[in-house]
C-alpha positions as CSV (number, residue, x, y, z in Angstrom):
1,M,-12.2,-6.0,22.5
2,E,-13.1,-2.1,22.8
3,E,-16.7,-2.8,23.3
4,F,-16.4,-5.7,25.5
5,Y,-14.2,-3.2,27.7
6,I,-16.8,-0.6,27.7
7,F,-19.8,-3.2,28.8
8,I,-17.5,-4.4,31.8
9,T,-16.8,-1.5,32.8
10,L,-20.7,0.1,32.5
11,L,-21.8,-3.1,34.3
12,G,-19.4,-3.0,36.9
13,G,-19.8,0.8,37.4
14,L,-23.9,0.0,37.5
15,G,-23.5,-3.0,40.2
16,I,-21.2,-1.0,42.6
17,F,-23.9,2.3,42.1
18,L,-26.6,-0.3,43.4
19,L,-24.4,-1.5,46.0
20,G,-23.8,1.9,47.1
21,M,-27.3,2.7,47.1
22,E,-28.0,-0.5,49.0
23,L,-25.2,0.7,51.9
24,L,-27.2,3.8,52.2
25,S,-30.2,2.4,52.7
26,S,-29.3,-0.2,55.1
27,G,-27.1,2.4,57.1
28,T,-29.9,5.0,57.1
29,K,-33.0,2.3,58.1
30,N,-30.4,0.9,61.1
31,L,-29.7,4.6,62.2
32,A,-33.3,6.1,62.3
33,G,-35.2,2.7,61.7
34,R,-36.2,2.1,65.2
35,K,-38.1,5.1,65.7
36,L,-40.2,4.8,62.5
37,R,-43.5,4.1,64.5
38,Q,-42.6,7.1,66.9
39,L,-42.4,9.1,63.4
40,L,-45.7,8.1,62.1
41,D,-47.7,8.9,65.1
42,T,-45.9,12.3,65.1
43,F,-46.2,13.3,61.5
44,L,-49.4,11.9,60.0
45,K,-51.2,14.5,62.5
46,N,-51.6,16.5,59.7
47,K,-51.2,16.7,56.1
48,L,-48.0,18.6,56.4
49,G,-46.6,16.2,58.2
50,G,-47.6,13.3,56.2
51,V,-45.9,14.9,53.0
52,G,-42.9,15.2,55.7
53,F,-42.7,11.6,56.5
54,G,-42.8,10.5,52.8
55,V,-39.5,12.5,52.3
56,I,-38.2,10.7,55.3
57,L,-39.3,7.5,54.2
58,T,-37.9,7.8,50.9
59,L,-34.5,8.9,52.4
60,L,-34.7,6.3,54.2
61,F,-35.5,3.2,52.1
62,Q,-33.2,5.4,49.0
63,S,-36.1,4.2,46.6
64,S,-39.7,5.5,46.7
65,S,-40.9,2.3,45.3
66,A,-39.7,0.7,48.6
67,A,-41.4,3.5,50.5
68,S,-44.7,2.8,48.2
69,V,-44.5,-0.8,49.5
70,V,-44.1,0.0,53.0
71,L,-47.1,1.9,53.0
72,V,-49.2,-0.7,51.4
73,G,-48.0,-2.7,54.3
74,F,-49.0,-0.4,56.6
75,V,-52.5,0.2,55.4
76,D,-53.0,-3.6,55.2
77,A,-52.0,-3.9,58.9
78,S,-54.6,-0.9,59.5
79,I,-51.7,0.9,61.1
80,I,-52.6,4.1,59.0
81,T,-55.7,4.7,56.7
82,F,-55.9,5.1,53.2
83,A,-56.5,8.9,53.2
84,Q,-53.3,9.1,55.2
85,T,-51.2,7.8,52.6
86,L,-52.2,10.4,49.9
87,P,-49.8,13.3,51.7
88,V,-47.2,10.7,52.1
89,L,-47.1,9.8,48.5
90,L,-46.7,12.9,47.9
91,G,-43.8,13.1,49.8
92,T,-41.7,10.0,48.8
93,G,-41.9,12.3,45.2
94,I,-40.1,14.9,47.2
95,G,-37.6,12.4,48.6
96,T,-36.7,10.8,45.4
97,T,-35.9,14.4,43.9
98,I,-33.7,15.1,47.1
99,T,-32.2,11.3,46.5
100,T,-31.3,12.4,43.0
101,Q,-30.2,15.8,43.8
102,L,-27.1,14.3,46.2
103,I,-26.7,12.0,43.1
104,S,-26.0,14.9,40.9
105,F,-23.4,16.4,42.9
106,N,-20.2,15.8,40.8
107,L,-18.3,14.2,43.8
108,G,-16.4,11.2,41.6
109,N,-12.8,12.3,42.6
110,Y,-13.4,12.2,46.1
111,A,-15.5,9.2,46.3
112,L,-12.6,6.9,47.4
113,L,-12.2,8.9,50.2
114,F,-15.7,8.7,51.4
115,V,-15.4,5.2,50.9
116,G,-12.4,4.8,53.2
117,I,-13.6,7.3,56.0
118,G,-17.0,5.3,56.0
119,F,-15.0,1.8,56.2
120,F,-13.0,2.8,59.2
121,V,-15.7,4.5,61.2
122,K,-18.4,1.7,60.4
123,A,-15.2,-0.9,61.2
124,F,-14.3,0.5,64.4
125,G,-17.5,2.6,65.1
126,Q,-20.5,1.4,67.5
127,G,-23.8,1.8,67.7
128,K,-25.1,5.2,65.7
129,W,-21.5,5.7,64.9
130,S,-21.1,2.4,62.9
131,H,-24.3,3.4,61.1
132,A,-23.3,6.4,60.2
133,G,-19.7,4.9,59.1
134,Q,-22.1,2.7,56.7
135,I,-24.0,5.7,55.1
136,I,-20.7,7.6,54.4
137,L,-19.3,4.1,52.9
138,G,-22.7,3.6,50.7
139,F,-22.0,7.3,49.7
140,G,-18.8,6.8,48.3
141,T,-19.5,3.5,46.8
142,L,-22.2,5.5,44.8
143,F,-20.4,7.9,43.4
144,F,-17.4,5.8,42.8
145,G,-20.2,3.5,40.5
146,M,-21.1,6.4,38.6
147,K,-17.4,7.8,37.9
148,L,-16.7,4.0,36.7
149,M,-19.8,4.6,34.4
150,S,-19.0,7.9,33.5
151,D,-15.5,6.9,32.4
152,G,-16.6,3.9,30.4
153,M,-19.2,5.9,28.4
154,A,-16.6,8.4,27.0
155,P,-15.6,6.0,23.9
156,L,-19.5,5.8,23.3
157,R,-19.7,9.4,21.8
158,E,-17.7,8.2,18.9
159,M,-19.7,4.9,18.5
160,Q,-22.1,5.2,15.8
161,G,-24.2,2.6,16.8
162,F,-24.8,3.9,20.3
163,I,-25.2,7.8,18.6
164,D,-28.3,6.2,16.6
165,L,-29.6,4.5,19.8
166,M,-29.4,7.8,21.8
167,L,-31.4,9.1,18.6
168,H,-34.1,7.0,19.1
169,L,-34.5,8.2,22.9
170,E,-35.3,11.6,21.3
171,R,-38.4,9.9,20.2
172,P,-41.0,10.7,23.1
173,L,-42.7,7.3,23.3
174,A,-39.7,5.2,22.9
175,G,-38.0,7.2,26.2
176,L,-41.2,6.8,27.9
177,L,-41.0,2.8,27.6
178,V,-37.2,2.5,28.0
179,G,-37.5,4.8,31.4
180,M,-40.8,2.6,32.3
181,I,-39.1,-0.6,31.5
182,F,-35.5,0.2,33.1
183,T,-36.9,1.0,36.2
184,A,-39.0,-1.9,36.8
185,L,-36.1,-3.7,36.1
186,I,-34.0,-2.4,38.7
187,Q,-36.6,-1.2,40.8
188,S,-35.4,2.3,41.7
189,S,-36.0,5.4,39.9
190,A,-33.6,7.0,41.8
191,A,-31.0,4.7,40.3
192,F,-31.8,5.2,36.9
193,I,-32.1,9.2,37.1
194,G,-28.5,9.0,38.4
195,I,-27.5,6.8,35.1
196,L,-29.3,9.7,33.1
197,I,-27.2,12.5,34.7
198,T,-24.4,10.2,33.9
199,L,-25.1,10.0,30.2
200,C,-26.5,14.1,30.3
201,N,-22.9,14.9,31.9
202,G,-21.0,13.1,29.2
203,G,-22.9,14.7,26.4
204,L,-24.5,11.6,25.5
205,L,-28.0,12.5,26.2
206,T,-29.8,15.5,25.9
207,F,-31.8,17.2,28.6
208,E,-35.1,17.3,26.5
209,A,-34.9,13.8,25.5
210,S,-34.0,13.0,29.5
211,L,-37.8,13.9,29.9
212,P,-39.8,11.2,28.3
213,L,-37.3,8.9,30.2
214,I,-37.9,10.6,33.5
215,L,-41.8,10.4,33.1
216,G,-41.3,6.5,32.3
217,T,-39.5,6.2,35.7
218,N,-42.6,7.3,37.5
219,I,-44.8,4.6,35.6
220,G,-42.1,2.3,36.6
221,T,-42.5,3.2,39.8
222,T,-46.0,2.7,39.9
């Protein structure tokens, strides 16, 4: 019975976490998406600007995978050249790092406050205020999902089967494969790294063991 409770808590927490990322992405795109072509013309004049655009694009979509797919569409439509995408792709990697850093802040205890504020700003605001409210709501939902996963993982520290599973991830090849497959499944390296942060904070995964997993997320994104 305890195992089932842990499973539904982790599944529900992951679902809420991913919903938060979706709300955050949608709100950010609605707030700044109309200026995307203007940003293209401004930033792609030089390589440094291309890197900056890659960062912004990843923050808009909350996924370097989605940002890369958008770039493929731009090239296919002859809006930008292949050479122009290279610094942008570097920027998407930096954008993922920024997104992950935001996720790593331990704001779980204040998550519901963000949810409440975000909901009311979205519900009663108009235009940009409504989109800004959705972004706040997305952040709150994301952190609440992380808190649920963290609380659900607490009993796993004493379960031998899960400890044995984590020991397998100490093997670099196994960690690489798990990171690659899981990222390909959920279509977001930032979301998977968020799960790794939760595992590390709970003492269920060592920093060293997480490195092959993070490398696997990059292969999964590709």
